[in-house]
MDAnalysis code that builds the backbone (N, CA, C; Angstrom):
import MDAnalysis as mda
import numpy as np

u = mda.Universe.empty(303, n_residues=101, atom_resindex=np.repeat(np.arange(101), 3), trajectory=True)
u.add_TopologyAttr("name", ["N", "CA", "C"] * 101)
u.add_TopologyAttr("resid", np.arange(1, 102))
u.add_TopologyAttr("resname", ["GLY", "ALA", "VAL", "HIS", "GLN", "ALA", "VAL", "LEU", "GLU", "VAL", "VAL", "PRO", "TYR", "ALA", "ASP", "ARG", "VAL", "LYS", "LEU", "LEU", "GLN", "SER", "GLU", "ALA", "GLU", "LEU", "ASP", "SER", "PHE", "LEU", "ARG", "LEU", "GLN", "PRO", "ALA", "GLY", "SER", "SER", "GLY", "ALA", "ARG", "VAL", "LEU", "VAL", "VAL", "VAL", "ASP", "ASP", "ILE", "ARG", "ARG", "LEU", "LEU", "LEU", "SER", "VAL", "TYR", "THR", "ALA", "ALA", "GLY", "LYS", "LEU", "GLN", "GLY", "THR", "HIS", "HIS", "PHE", "ALA", "GLN", "VAL", "ALA", "ALA", "PHE", "ARG", "TRP", "VAL", "ILE", "ASP", "ARG", "PHE", "LYS", "VAL", "GLN", "ARG", "PHE", "ARG", "SER", "PHE", "ILE", "VAL", "ILE", "ASP", "PRO", "ALA", "THR", "ARG", "GLN", "GLY", "ALA"])
u.atoms.positions = np.array([
    [0.422, -0.072, -14.332],
    [-0.196, -0.373, -15.904],
    [-1.292, 0.447, -15.866],
    [-2.180, 0.319, -17.237],
    [-3.224, 0.806, -17.456],
    [-3.961, 0.851, -16.777],
    [-4.573, -0.504, -16.324],
    [-5.574, -0.422, -14.903],
    [-5.263, 0.829, -13.904],
    [-4.260, 1.060, -13.483],
    [-3.854, 1.757, -12.025],
    [-4.358, 2.655, -12.398],
    [-3.811, 3.566, -13.935],
    [-3.602, 4.599, -14.206],
    [-5.585, 5.135, -14.644],
    [-6.439, 3.898, -14.876],
    [-7.239, 3.868, -15.137],
    [-8.335, 4.207, -13.757],
    [-7.931, 3.909, -12.613],
    [-8.412, 3.694, -11.932],
    [-8.124, 5.599, -11.169],
    [-6.969, 5.877, -11.244],
    [-6.720, 7.020, -10.723],
    [-7.268, 8.049, -11.189],
    [-7.724, 8.016, -12.499],
    [-8.627, 8.722, -12.962],
    [-9.882, 8.999, -12.542],
    [-10.334, 7.747, -11.738],
    [-11.842, 8.534, -11.174],
    [-11.833, 8.413, -9.808],
    [-10.758, 8.475, -9.192],
    [-10.998, 8.300, -7.510],
    [-10.698, 9.360, -7.306],
    [-11.403, 9.827, -6.302],
    [-11.337, 11.662, -5.614],
    [-9.536, 11.437, -4.810],
    [-8.531, 11.469, -5.613],
    [-6.916, 11.532, -4.697],
    [-6.971, 12.413, -4.248],
    [-7.285, 13.591, -4.689],
    [-7.221, 14.856, -3.999],
    [-7.803, 15.307, -2.774],
    [-9.015, 14.065, -2.491],
    [-10.105, 14.285, -1.333],
    [-9.092, 13.477, -0.273],
    [-7.571, 12.707, -0.461],
    [-7.290, 11.934, 0.639],
    [-5.482, 12.577, 0.572],
    [-5.576, 12.921, -0.423],
    [-3.786, 13.291, -1.107],
    [-3.824, 15.167, -1.147],
    [-3.497, 15.591, 0.082],
    [-3.418, 16.835, -0.898],
    [-2.272, 17.299, -1.373],
    [-2.564, 18.044, -2.684],
    [-1.778, 18.486, -3.336],
    [-0.586, 19.274, -3.349],
    [0.293, 19.783, -2.803],
    [0.566, 20.933, -2.634],
    [2.101, 21.518, -3.872],
    [2.014, 22.626, -4.445],
    [2.348, 23.368, -4.965],
    [3.392, 24.747, -4.329],
    [3.217, 25.111, -3.310],
    [4.396, 25.963, -2.776],
    [4.532, 25.964, -1.073],
    [5.582, 26.417, -1.013],
    [6.273, 26.144, 0.412],
    [5.153, 26.555, 1.472],
    [4.641, 28.018, 1.005],
    [3.651, 28.446, 2.001],
    [2.582, 27.152, 2.526],
    [2.067, 26.298, 1.137],
    [1.587, 25.520, 1.254],
    [1.589, 24.433, 2.158],
    [2.565, 23.974, 1.977],
    [3.746, 22.944, 2.648],
    [4.236, 23.357, 4.427],
    [4.330, 24.898, 4.466],
    [4.497, 25.019, 6.468],
    [2.901, 24.812, 6.671],
    [1.790, 25.404, 5.908],
    [0.105, 25.286, 6.466],
    [-0.005, 23.478, 6.472],
    [0.298, 22.712, 5.615],
    [0.337, 21.099, 5.706],
    [0.853, 20.699, 7.251],
    [1.948, 21.273, 7.623],
    [3.122, 20.654, 8.276],
    [3.050, 21.248, 9.475],
    [1.800, 22.274, 10.041],
    [1.446, 23.013, 11.454],
    [0.830, 22.906, 11.784],
    [0.625, 22.425, 13.221],
    [-0.160, 21.978, 14.384],
    [-1.017, 23.127, 14.097],
    [-2.843, 22.689, 14.129],
    [-3.578, 24.491, 13.448],
    [-4.400, 23.728, 15.226],
    [-4.876, 25.009, 15.830],
    [-5.136, 25.023, 16.665],
    [-6.909, 24.539, 16.551],
    [-7.221, 23.402, 17.251],
    [-8.803, 22.350, 16.986],
    [-8.807, 21.992, 15.716],
    [-7.531, 21.398, 15.525],
    [-6.702, 20.544, 14.279],
    [-6.575, 19.304, 14.512],
    [-6.362, 18.320, 13.873],
    [-5.812, 16.861, 14.105],
    [-4.665, 17.186, 14.167],
    [-3.547, 16.294, 15.135],
    [-2.609, 16.314, 15.641],
    [-1.928, 14.819, 14.774],
    [-2.918, 14.567, 14.101],
    [-2.069, 13.449, 13.560],
    [-1.012, 13.619, 12.874],
    [-0.150, 12.922, 12.625],
    [0.661, 12.241, 11.270],
    [1.037, 13.244, 10.079],
    [1.645, 13.471, 9.616],
    [1.648, 14.289, 8.428],
    [1.960, 13.351, 7.575],
    [2.033, 12.730, 6.205],
    [3.046, 11.647, 5.545],
    [3.194, 12.751, 4.506],
    [4.389, 12.819, 3.830],
    [4.476, 14.123, 3.231],
    [5.245, 12.640, 1.732],
    [4.605, 13.161, 0.299],
    [5.105, 11.889, -0.370],
    [6.102, 12.904, -1.424],
    [7.366, 12.885, -1.544],
    [8.511, 13.774, -2.690],
    [7.992, 12.891, -3.939],
    [7.636, 13.336, -5.241],
    [7.276, 12.630, -6.567],
    [8.091, 13.945, -7.705],
    [8.725, 13.295, -8.068],
    [9.381, 13.800, -10.151],
    [8.305, 14.855, -10.208],
    [6.982, 14.160, -9.902],
    [6.110, 14.864, -11.244],
    [5.047, 15.203, -10.080],
    [4.089, 16.431, -10.090],
    [3.069, 16.706, -8.815],
    [1.797, 16.212, -9.554],
    [1.873, 15.463, -11.177],
    [0.899, 15.551, -11.413],
    [0.622, 14.078, -11.473],
    [1.955, 12.871, -10.320],
    [2.122, 11.196, -10.675],
    [1.273, 11.060, -9.363],
    [0.249, 11.097, -9.885],
    [-0.796, 10.144, -8.470],
    [-0.558, 9.047, -8.270],
    [-0.107, 8.457, -7.512],
    [0.104, 6.967, -7.660],
    [-1.050, 6.077, -6.370],
    [-1.137, 5.173, -7.274],
    [-2.554, 4.264, -5.813],
    [-2.129, 3.534, -5.028],
    [-0.645, 3.351, -4.968],
    [-0.163, 3.099, -3.077],
    [-0.643, 4.076, -2.359],
    [-0.128, 5.263, -2.720],
    [-0.490, 6.571, -1.875],
    [-1.860, 6.588, -1.250],
    [-2.529, 6.812, -2.654],
    [-4.075, 6.885, -2.166],
    [-4.385, 5.918, -1.673],
    [-3.953, 4.250, -1.697],
    [-4.866, 3.642, -0.868],
    [-4.179, 3.249, 1.175],
    [-2.918, 4.081, 0.596],
    [-2.284, 3.994, 2.324],
    [-3.231, 5.269, 2.589],
    [-3.624, 6.373, 2.226],
    [-3.972, 7.346, 2.629],
    [-5.449, 6.990, 3.479],
    [-6.350, 6.029, 2.488],
    [-7.161, 5.516, 3.026],
    [-7.337, 4.707, 4.387],
    [-6.405, 3.650, 4.514],
    [-6.256, 2.947, 5.251],
    [-5.438, 3.927, 6.429],
    [-4.997, 4.602, 6.346],
    [-4.546, 5.528, 7.955],
    [-5.220, 6.984, 8.219],
    [-6.667, 6.940, 7.287],
    [-7.527, 7.863, 7.777],
    [-7.837, 8.249, 8.763],
    [-7.718, 9.561, 9.274],
    [-8.032, 9.406, 10.991],
    [-6.976, 9.562, 11.720],
    [-5.771, 8.729, 11.575],
    [-4.460, 8.781, 11.719],
    [-3.230, 9.400, 11.339],
    [-3.350, 9.653, 9.551],
    [-2.320, 10.227, 9.223],
    [-3.168, 11.270, 8.526],
    [-2.411, 12.068, 8.046],
    [-2.828, 13.077, 6.789],
    [-1.595, 13.079, 5.683],
    [-1.910, 12.531, 4.720],
    [-1.160, 13.066, 3.730],
    [-1.112, 13.881, 2.143],
    [0.050, 14.407, 1.991],
    [0.341, 15.396, 1.233],
    [1.398, 15.208, 0.218],
    [1.173, 15.561, -1.070],
    [2.219, 15.228, -2.529],
    [2.681, 16.126, -3.267],
    [3.858, 16.487, -2.825],
    [4.987, 17.904, -3.331],
    [5.581, 17.402, -4.383],
    [5.746, 18.262, -5.512],
    [7.003, 17.742, -6.392],
    [8.260, 17.907, -5.979],
    [9.532, 17.596, -6.704],
    [10.420, 17.170, -6.349],
    [11.694, 18.957, -6.730],
    [11.031, 19.768, -5.875],
    [11.199, 21.391, -6.072],
    [13.100, 21.575, -5.933],
    [13.465, 22.626, -6.244],
    [15.088, 22.329, -4.894],
    [15.047, 22.619, -3.718],
    [13.522, 23.340, -3.426],
    [13.492, 23.753, -1.812],
    [12.933, 22.587, -1.141],
    [12.667, 21.642, -1.702],
    [11.927, 20.358, -1.316],
    [13.471, 19.209, -0.942],
    [13.678, 19.265, -1.535],
    [15.415, 18.602, -1.777],
    [16.020, 18.872, -0.943],
    [16.348, 20.580, -0.656],
    [17.649, 21.082, 0.292],
    [16.736, 21.019, 1.679],
    [15.503, 20.618, 1.719],
    [14.898, 20.932, 2.931],
    [14.732, 19.552, 3.886],
    [14.443, 18.481, 2.970],
    [14.243, 17.496, 3.333],
    [15.791, 16.233, 3.159],
    [16.170, 16.446, 2.413],
    [17.086, 16.157, 1.562],
    [17.152, 14.773, 1.107],
    [15.743, 14.906, 0.637],
    [15.401, 13.856, -0.235],
    [16.442, 13.222, -1.409],
    [16.633, 12.511, -1.779],
    [17.647, 11.675, -2.709],
    [17.063, 11.408, -3.822],
    [15.666, 10.663, -3.286],
    [15.637, 9.478, -4.400],
    [13.776, 9.894, -4.401],
    [13.239, 9.438, -5.731],
    [11.625, 10.473, -5.800],
    [10.921, 9.510, -6.069],
    [10.321, 9.214, -4.859],
    [9.311, 8.588, -4.101],
    [9.723, 8.579, -3.091],
    [9.749, 9.621, -2.461],
    [9.966, 8.913, -0.871],
    [8.546, 9.294, 0.171],
    [8.549, 8.492, 0.785],
    [7.867, 9.021, 2.311],
    [8.626, 9.790, 3.449],
    [7.940, 11.060, 3.978],
    [8.644, 11.247, 4.927],
    [7.492, 11.464, 5.991],
    [7.834, 11.019, 7.347],
    [6.587, 10.430, 8.007],
    [6.624, 12.432, 9.314],
    [5.916, 13.103, 9.243],
    [6.802, 14.379, 10.098],
    [5.349, 14.359, 11.312],
    [6.224, 14.492, 12.479],
    [4.780, 14.853, 14.126],
    [5.049, 16.195, 14.090],
    [3.560, 16.694, 13.741],
    [3.398, 18.098, 13.317],
    [3.645, 18.947, 15.253],
    [3.664, 18.205, 15.822],
    [3.878, 19.011, 17.529],
    [5.234, 19.030, 17.529],
    [6.506, 18.673, 16.923],
    [7.831, 19.188, 16.553],
    [8.098, 18.892, 16.180],
    [7.354, 18.615, 14.325],
    [8.089, 18.940, 13.240],
    [8.891, 18.759, 12.946],
    [9.068, 16.855, 13.345],
    [10.501, 16.199, 13.198],
    [9.486, 15.630, 12.047],
    [11.553, 14.774, 11.388],
    [10.555, 13.546, 10.718],
    [10.843, 12.656, 10.533],
    [11.262, 11.231, 9.805],
    [11.456, 10.608, 9.922],
    [11.938, 9.554, 8.165],
])
């Protein structure tokens, strides 16, 4: 409710959860970077990129160091690529194989 919204307005959400706006940004997020982290990528698909979720922010904090979080809106290319049917979908992707679960 209102308390969650108030909290989300003051926490550094984008420091823990990248807000992806394009397919190129998504590809970069999923790619295994040289000298970068091999940690799993958690992609959160939401109906509106501006929708900040306290549960996502909290999970990103708890899994910091082992997982990287990003959020993307349910654009047609996202739906087609990941075959999502619900919006608030969580997809965990191994950057080494680019396979998701």
